N, C-alpha and C positions, 0 to 999 in steps of 0.2 A: 323374249324375258328368260331373267337366268333362270331356273329352277335348283332346288336340293341337292342335285347332287350335282350339278355341274360346281352348284359351288364350294362343294366336299371333295371334286375331286381335281379344283385350281387351291383349295389350302393341304391338301397336300405334297403337289407341286409345289406350296409355297413352301414347308418345311423344308420336303426335299434339294429343295435349291439352296435353304441356308444351310444344312448338312457339311459341316466342313469334313475335311477330305485328313481319314483317321493316321497318313504319315504326317502330314504339317502335326497333328497334334502331338506325336510322339515326340517329332522336335523343338517342338512351344515348350512340352515338360522336360526334358534335356535341357532345356536353354531355362526353364525359370528353375531347377534343379541349381544351374553352375551360380544365376545370379545368386540365390538365396544362399551359398554357401561364405561359411566364413572368413575363409580364408584365401574370396579373392578380392581384389584390388580393385581400385576406382579407377583405372585401367579399362584392366580386363570386363570389368563390366559394366563401360560406355561399350563396350567392342560389343559383349554379348543382348544389349539393349539395342544399339544400333544394327545387329542382324537378325534379331524377332523381330524389329519393325521394316524391318525390310520384306522377310517374310508372309507379314499382315498386312501387305500394299492390297490395297481394296478392300478389305476382307471388315476390313474396322467395323463397322455400324453389326456384319454378321458374329464376330468374336467379341464385341461388348454383350452380343446377346446366346452367348453357350457358356460350359463352365470355364473354357476360357479365359475369361474376362481376366481374369486371377494377373495372367500373365502384359496383357495391354497395360495393368493398373501399373505394375510394377515399371511397365518401361514408364510410362506418362513423367510418371512419381520420379525416375534417374536418369530419363535423358535429354538433349539438348532442347534451345529453348524452338531449333527451326526444323526438329525432326516431331516435335508438340505441336506444329502449328496444321499441319495436316492431320493430325486424330482430332484436332477442335473440330477444325469446319468441316471432317466428315461427321463428327457427331453429333454437334449443336442445330440439328434440326427434332436431335430424337433426348435431346437430353432430360426431359423434361418427364417423359418415359422410362428412361431409365432408371431418374429420381426416386423413382415408385420399385423399384425391385431391392431388395434387401444386399442380393447380392454383389448388383453394379454400383450399389449409393458407395461404397467408396469410390471409384472409378472414379462417379460425381466431384467426388469429395478434392481428385487429385486434381484435374481437370478447370476444380475452381481454384483452388488453391496457386494453380501456375499457370494461369491463365494468365495473358498481360493486359495492361487495361484498357484497352478499346477491346477485345474478347468480353471480359466481366461487365462491362457497359452493356456489349450486346448480351450476354446470359441475362442480367437485370432485367434488360428490356423486353426478354422473352417469357417471366413472368405474370408478364403486365394481364391480369385475366385469371392467374391461375392459382394467387396469394392464398385466398382464403383456402380455393378443398388441396393445397395441397399445404395449412398449418393441420386440419382433419387429417390427416395422413398418418398414420405413425412412424416411417419410416421417408416419406417427401418433408415433414416435418425438419427431420435432419436435417434436408438439402439446403432446406429455407433459411436454416438461424446458420447453419455458417455461411452460408451468402452473407446475413445479413450483419455478421459481425463484421467480415472482413467489407462491407461495404461503405462507400463517405457518407460523408450526411442529407446530403441530397439525395440517393441512392436510397439510405432507408426509408426517405422521408416518403419516397416512393413507394415502397413496399404497403409503409404503415398505414396513407393514406387511402388504399385499396380496403384495410381490415373497418376501417372507422367507417365508411358510407363511397354505396357504389355512385354519389353527384362525382368526387373528390378524387377518382382515377386519373382523372386528364386535368387536372390547376393544375399548373407547370407553376404558378406563380408561390404554391404552399412552398414548393420544394428547397428553396433560395432563404425562406423566410432564417433569422437570427432562431439560435438554439433554446434562446429564454422565450419568443415569444412563442414558439410549434409549442405548441398546446391543443389536448385538444380543449378544453374551453379556449381558445382562443379561435380557432378557429368556429366556430362554429358562430361566438357572436360575429367577426369580420362579414363569415359569408350568410349572414342569417340564417343563416339554418334550423331547424326542429330537433330540439331536443331530445325526443320523442322519439323519430323517425330514426337520428342516430344510433340510441340505446338501442330499436329495438334488433338496427341491424346488428349492431355490436354483440348483440344478443344470441343471434344465430352463427355468429360465428365462433363466440369462447363457450355456451356449450357443449356442444361435439366437444371441444377438445379437453373438458372437463371430466367428459363420463370418458373420453378413450384413458384418461388420465397421460396427456401429450402435454405432460409438465415443465418439462427440464428442462427446455431453454432461452433464452435470449428477449428468443423477440418476442413471446407467448409471455413473459415477464412485465415487457411491455406496454403488448396489447393491454394484459386484466390491472395495470395502474390507470393506465389512462380510462378506462372502463368507470374506474371506481368511483376515480373522480365525480361524473357525471350520477352514477346510478342513487335511484333512490334507500334508504335505508335496509328495506326489501332485496330488493336486487343485492348489496353488498352485502347483508349475514348471506343470504344463498351460499352467494361467490364461495367466501369464504370460508363456510362450512364444507363446503365440496372440495373445497383447498388440503385443509385440513390434511385428510387421511390420505391421499398421492402425497402430500412434505413428508408423514413419519413411516413410510415402509420406504424400499430401494425400486432399481429400476432397474428396468431391463438392456441389456448391453450385448454387442456385437462387435466379438472384437477386430479389427480391422484386416486382419490377417489369416478370417478364418476361413475366405472361397476356393484362399494360396492351400492350405492346409487340408482343405475338400477334396479342388482339386488333383494332389499330389496322392490318394491316398490312403491320406488318413483319414479316424473315428471323425464324425461328423461331429462338428462342432456346435454345438446349440444353446439357446439363447438362455442363458442364466439370470436369476434375481441378486444385484449386488445385497452383499446386507449392511452397509451403507443407506442411512436413510438419504431419502434428495432435498432432507431439509440444510443438511452439509455442501450438498456438490454447488447448488441454487447462492449460498452466505460467498461466492469467488464476483459475486457482481454488487454496484449496489441498490438494482431492482428488487434480488434477491433478496437480500437483505431486508427493504422499504415492503415484502411482499410478505417477510420471515416476523415484519416487525404488527403489521399488520394484521396476522392470524394468530402472535400471539396477543396485544391486546384487545384486539377487540374477541377472543373469542372464550368459547366461555369456560369455567372452571374444573370442566373435565378432558376439555379439547385441550387447554393448558396440559395437564395429567398427565397428558396424551403426549403429546411434545414433550414433555422435559422426559420422560421412561424411552422416550426413542431416542435420545441424545445420550442416554448410558453410557460407559466405557467411551464415545467416543468427544466426549465436551474441552478433551484438550488442545487437541484437531479444528474447531471452533472457536478457542481464548488466545493459540496462536496466531490466527489468522488476522490481516485487516478490517473485513467487515463484520466476521465470526463474533471477532472482539464485544463490540459493538450489540449481537444480539447478545449475548452470555451479559451484557453489564444490564440489560432490558428487562431479563430473565431474573437474576435479581432484584432489585427497584420493583416487580408490580406484583410476584405468586406469592400469596400466603400463604401456601402451602410449607411452611420451613423444614417440615423435616421430610419435605421427597426433594426438596433442593440440598440438604443437608446431605444426604443417601446418594443425590447422584451429579451432584456440582462441588461441592462444600469439599465432598470425600476423597475424590479424583485428583483435588486439585492439593489440596493437602500433601497428597505424593510426591507429588513433583513440585514444589512450592522452587524452588530453584532457578532452573528454569523459568518460570513464569518471574519473578521478581526480574533476570537480565533481562527476558525479551522485551521488543517494546508496545508491541499489542496485546499476551500474556499480564503484564503488570496492573491494565486497566479495571477488567474487572476485583483486583483483591485492591486499586485506589476509590473501586466507583464506592464499597463498603464503609472505608473511612469517612469517605469524602465528597458524597453525592455528586454526580456531576459539576466535578469545578474544576476553569473555562482554564486554570495553569495543567489538564492534562489532558484536557477533551481542544482541538480543535473548534472553530465554529462550525464547518462545515461536518464533523459526525456531532456534535451538538443537534442540527438541526434535523441531520438520519437519526439519530434517539427525537425529536421527537415530531415526528412524522406523524399521522391519520389520515383518516379514511374521514369525506366533509359532511358525510352523513352520519355518518358515527362519530359526532364529534361532541356533542350532548354529553357520550353517555363518557365518556376520557374529558378529566380536565387538563389540556393541554394547554405549552406555548401563555401561560398569561405576560410569562417575563422573561422570552426568549428577547425581545429587544433588546430589555436591560444589560443581559449579555452580551450585546452586540455595542454596548455604550464602556463595556468594559475593560479594567485593561490584560493585561493576558494572566495577573497575578492574581488577579480578584475572585470569589468565589462566590455562591447565588443559589435561591434555593431551588429544591428537585424540584426539575422539570419532569420528568416523566412519572409518570401521575395514571390510574386506572379507579376502578372499582371502588376496592380494595376498600375491606376496611381497616384493616389490622394498620396501623401506629408506627411510617417508615423510623424513627429510629429503637419501636422495638422489634422487629423484623430485622436493621440491621445488629442488635445487640446477641440475637436469639442465632442469624448466621456469622458472630467473628466470637459471640462469647462461648455460649452453649452447644455450639459444631466442637471446640475445641479447636479453632480454626486461631485463634487471638493469641495462645501460648505458641500450637507450634509455630507464627509468623516469628515471635519472642525469641524465640531459640536460636531459628535462620537465618535470623539477620546479627546473634550475639557469635554464632560460628563467619559470620564473611560481613564483620562491622566492616575492616578496609576494603574492601575490594567494593561496596557498595555506598559506601560512603565517594571513593573516586571514578564511580561510577557515571552517565548523563541520566541511567532508567532504576538505576536502585537504589540512587537519592533518592528521590521521593517516594518506594514505599519506607524506605527506612528510618524518613522521616513522619510520615503517618507517624508509625507505630509506633516512636519514638515520642510522641506529642501527644498521640491518642483517639484522634481522628480531630475531627469539624466539634468546635467548641468543644476538645475535649472529654467528649458526652463517653470513655471508656475511663476515665482514669478511678483509678483507689479500686479496678479491678480487677488487675491479678498488682501481686508487691516483684515481679521478674520486670516488670518492668525498669525499674531499680538497680540489677544490673546490667540492662544494656545498657543504661545511662551511662553507669561506671566505666563498660568496654569502648565506649567510644574516646570519653575523656584519655580512657587509658591508651587508646589509638596514637590521640592527639598530646598527649608527653611524652611522650618516645622523642630524642633529641634530632637535629635535622644528622642529614648525611649524606654524603656524594654518591652511592651504590646504583641511583638509580632509581629510589621508592619516594617519589615526592612525601615531604611531613603534609598532611590533613590540613594546618593551616594556608600552606601555600596553596595545595594542587584548585584549579577553579570548583571544582563543583563541590568537594568539598568543604571549602571555605566559606560558597553562599549557604550551603545545608549545613552548617555548622550555626553559623547566622541567623536564620531563618528558628534551629530548634531555642535558640536565647532569646528573641522576641518572644519568641509563642510560650513554650514550656520554664518557667524560672526552679523547677525543681532541678533538671538537666542542668541549668546558666547557674546553679548552685554546683551542685558535685567536678565541672568541668570548672570551674573557676578553685573549686579547694587542688584539686587534681589534675590539673595542667598548664597555670596560669597566678596562679594566685605568687606572686615576689619575678615576675617572668615577663612583663608585659613588653619591659624595655628591648626583647629580641623578634617579637611577634607588631611594632609599631611601623614597619612597609611594608609594601605593595600587597597581594591579597589578604596577608594575616590583619597587618592592619582596619579592614571590613567587622574580623572577629571581635579583639579585641571592643572596637568604635559600639560594637552593639548591645554592652554595657550599661554605658551611656545612656542610647534612647532603648533600654527598653522601659511597658509598660508595667513596669513590677519596679516597687519603689522599694523595697528588701537586694532583689538586683543589681539597680544601680548602688548600692551605697555599701554593695562588696568590695564596688573595684572604682567606687570615685574617689578615696586618698590614694590610688598610685597613680589611675588615666591623670588626673589632675595634675601632679606635676608632671609628665611626659607631653600634656600640653601644654603647659608655663614651657618647657625646656623649647618648644618649639622641636619634639620627633614628631611625637603624634597628634594629627591636624582631625579636628570633628569632623562629621559627615556633612553641614555643608557648609564648613570649607573645600570639603576638596569636590563637593556637586559642582559650586561656581569654579572652580579653577580651572574644572574637566569642563567647562563650558567656555570659560575666555581660552582654552587653546583651544576647540574645534575651530573658535571663529577665526584667531588668528591662523597665519600661513606658518608652513614646515618651518619658515627659517628664524619665528618668533616664537616657534612655540615653550609649554612654557617649561622647568623646574619640574614639574611636576609629570607629564608626556616626558624628557626624558628619560630619568628615570624609571615615567614604565614602557619605553622604550628597549636598553635597554634592559631590564629582569625577561619584558617576552625575547628577545631577538636570545639573551642566551636561554631560555627555556628552547625557545625550538629548536635550536645545536645541537642542545642537549640530543632533544628525539630524532631529529637525522644519526648522527653519531652512533643513539644506540639500535638503528634502524625499527624505531617504530614507527617512523616517516621514511618515503626510498623515494629516494632521486633519480639510479641508477639500475638501468634495467638490459646494462649491455655494454660493450665493447667503446663505444661512440652514439647509445641508442638513452637521456636522459630525458623524463623530466621532473617540473613543474611540480610538487607536492604541493603546492599550495594554491595552482590554479586549475583544479579538475575541468573549469566547466571551460576553459580557452577552444575553437574551434583548431586551433592544432598543438598535439599533446606532446608527440615528442620532435627532444631537440636533440640536434648533435651541442656537444661541447660549447664549441663555439656561440653557437644560437644563442644557448640558455645563458653563456654572461652576458649577449650583450642582454636577453630578457629583465638580469636579476637587474641588471645597469640600470635600465630607462623605466622598472617597479620601484627602486631602492630612494631614486632621486630623482620622484615627482613626488606632485604635491598629491600624494593621497594618503587611506584614514594611518594614522603611526603602528597600527598591528602590521599596515601589508608591507612597510616600512621594514618593518623588527622584521619581519620575518624572510625578506629577502639579502637584507643582510646577512641574517643570519644564513642559509641557502649560501651567500655569493662567500662568505670564512668554509663551509663544509666546501664548496670548491676549491677552493685552494689552496684548502690543507690536505682533503683525506678523498680527491681522485687528481693528484700530481703526476698519477698514466695516465692518463687519456689525451686524447691525439689534440696535439693542437691544444695543449696546458700549457704548453713553454713557448708558446711563439708572443707572448704580450702576457706578464703580470696583470693582475683584477685590477691592480688600485693604478694601475697606467691603464687599463680600457677605462675603468671608470672616468680616470684628471679629464682624460682625450675626450671622452662625449661631450664632458660641462661644459671644455672650453667651446667644441664646436655648434655647443647648444648655443652658450654666451655669443660666438660671434654672430650664427645668424640675425639674433633674434638685432642683433650691430648692427644685421646692415638691414633688419628690415626698418629701423628706425630713421635708420640715414636714408631710406628710402622715401618717405616717408613726407607729400609737401605740408609746408605751412600753413598753420591753421584746423590739422584735422589730429 
C-alpha cells in the first residue's frame, strides 16, 4: 500500500522532473523576443522558429504546461507542416487538459487551426464524451466553439448529438442526414425518443451554461435554439429571461498574446470586461440573430427597455451589419415606447443619415419606417428571419399569417406587416411618431435634396429617395410637410439638365434613375406634374428611345387621369409617327426578340445592343471598369465568376470573340463587343496586339466554326 508520504514524495519528484533548465528558458526568451521584433523578415523568423523547435524537441508537453508555453504557441503558428506534425503527435493525448487552462488555450487554438484534415478529425473524435463538460467550462467552451466553427457538417452533428441526448452519441446514421432534415424534432420523431427525456437532458446541459454566462459562442446558440423548439412555455420563458441579462452586458476576454507579455516580464494582463454588449457580438451569425429576436419579441416590456438602453451609441454598428440591421428592423416594428426608441435609435441615425442611405444594410431600417417589410427591399430569407418565433410562445405573438403569400408575390410587390407583437399601439401611428415627431422625415428630405443626383444614380440610395418622395406606403405621410415639393423640384431640375458627353449620365439614361423616376411618376401625381412642367413639356421627342422612353411612356400608364391628360396630346403625336412605342408593344417585341436567334434578332434588340455596347465602352474608357492589371495581364470585367480570371492579351481576345459571336443574351454580346473595341483601340502597346488585327481573328474564328459545322453535316449518315 502507498502511504501519503510516498504520494507526496512522488509528486515532488514529478514536479522537479518537469522543471525546465534555466539556460533553456533564457534561450527561448531571447528567441521569442527576436521572433516578435517588428523588423524581422519572414526568412529570419522561419530560422528562429526552427531553432526554437529544435531546442524544445522531446519536451513539448513540459513546455506546454510551463510559462514558456507562449513560445511554443508562436512556433506552432509560424512553423511549417512538417515541423508542426511532431508537436501535434506529442500533445494530442493531452489537448483536452490543455484546453482547460487559460494560458494554454491559445496554443490549442493554433494547433486546431493549423491541423491537417486527418489531425482535426482525430481531435473531434477525442472530444466524444467530453462535449457537455467542455461546454460548461468557461475556458473549454472557447476551444469547443473554435472546433465547432471549423468542423464539417457531419462533425458538427456529432458534437451536437451528444448535447441532445446520451442515446445519440453512437448514432452514425444521423451524422449523414441532409441539413434540412437534421433538426431535433425530426430526430425525436425518427428514432421514437421520449421528448421529456431529451428535454430533461438538455436542461442539465443548458442550465449551468446560463448560470455561468457562457452564451457568446455559436454552438451554445445552436443548442439553445433547438431547446426552444421542444420546450414548453414555462421553460422557454425561463431560458429567455435568463439570457437577457447576459446579452445586455459585456463579456470577459483574454488577449491571445497575454501569455507572451507575461512571459517577457511585462505587467500582468488581467481579464477585462468589454464595454460592448454581447448582443452586438452575437449578431454576426444567423443563430445569434434568432436568439436576439426571441429575446426582443418574447421578453417583457422592461426587458425590451433594458435591451434598447444597452445599445445606446452602438446602434450604428448594428444597422450597418448583415444580421444586425434585421434586429434594428424588428426593434422599430414592435417596441411601443417610441420616446425611448427615438432617444436611443432615431437620434443616432439622424446624425449619420448619409452613411446609412448609401449602405446596403444601413438603408433597411429607414425603408422599414416608410414601407414595412416590403419584398422589394428584403429577400425572402430576411423575411423568414424576421418571422422567427418560439413555437410554444407563438400564441403570444401573431406571426406569419401571410408569409406564404409573400413567397408567391413578385419581387416588386408589397405585403402587410409580418412582424407583430403583443403591443397595443397602431403600427401606422408608431411609424408617424418615429418619422414625424422625431423630425427624422424633415432631416431625410434635406439630405435627399443635397444629394439628389447621387441618390438617383446609385443602386441603394434610389430606394430611400423614392420612399421619401412618395411619402411611404400608400402615401401615409402625404401633406405632413411642404418641403416635399422642394425635393420634387430638385429631382425635376436634375432631370432637366441637358445631355452632355463629359461622363455624367443623364437622369433619364441611367439604369437606376430612369426606373426610379418612372416609379415616382406612376405612384406620385404631384411629382409627375412637377417633372412634366420642368423637364419634359415640349421635349419628349428627345427622350423617345432607350431607357428614357420608359420615363416618357409612364405618363400614359399612370392610374391618375390628370397625369395622363398632361402628356396625352404630345405623346400621341410621337406614337402616331412611330417615334415612341407604347409599353405593350415593347413587351411583345422584347419577347419575340428573345425567342428568335441572334441572327434573326429584332430591330429593337439591335438598337439596345448598340446603345449598351456604347455605354460599356464609355465605362471601360473612363476607368470605371478595368480590364488591364499589368503589362500582359488582363481580366474580363464582365465575367467575374469564370474559373480563369487572368488572361494574356491573345487569350482575352479569343475569349471576347467567342462570347461576342455566340448565341448568348444580347447584353453579354454587347459588353464583349465593347471590350473588343477597347482592346483594339486603347491597348495597342500590349504584347501580341500587333500579331493579328482583332477583326481578322474574329473572321478566322467564324470561318473555322463554319468549316467544322459543314464537316459534321457531311459525315452524318442519311436519314439521321
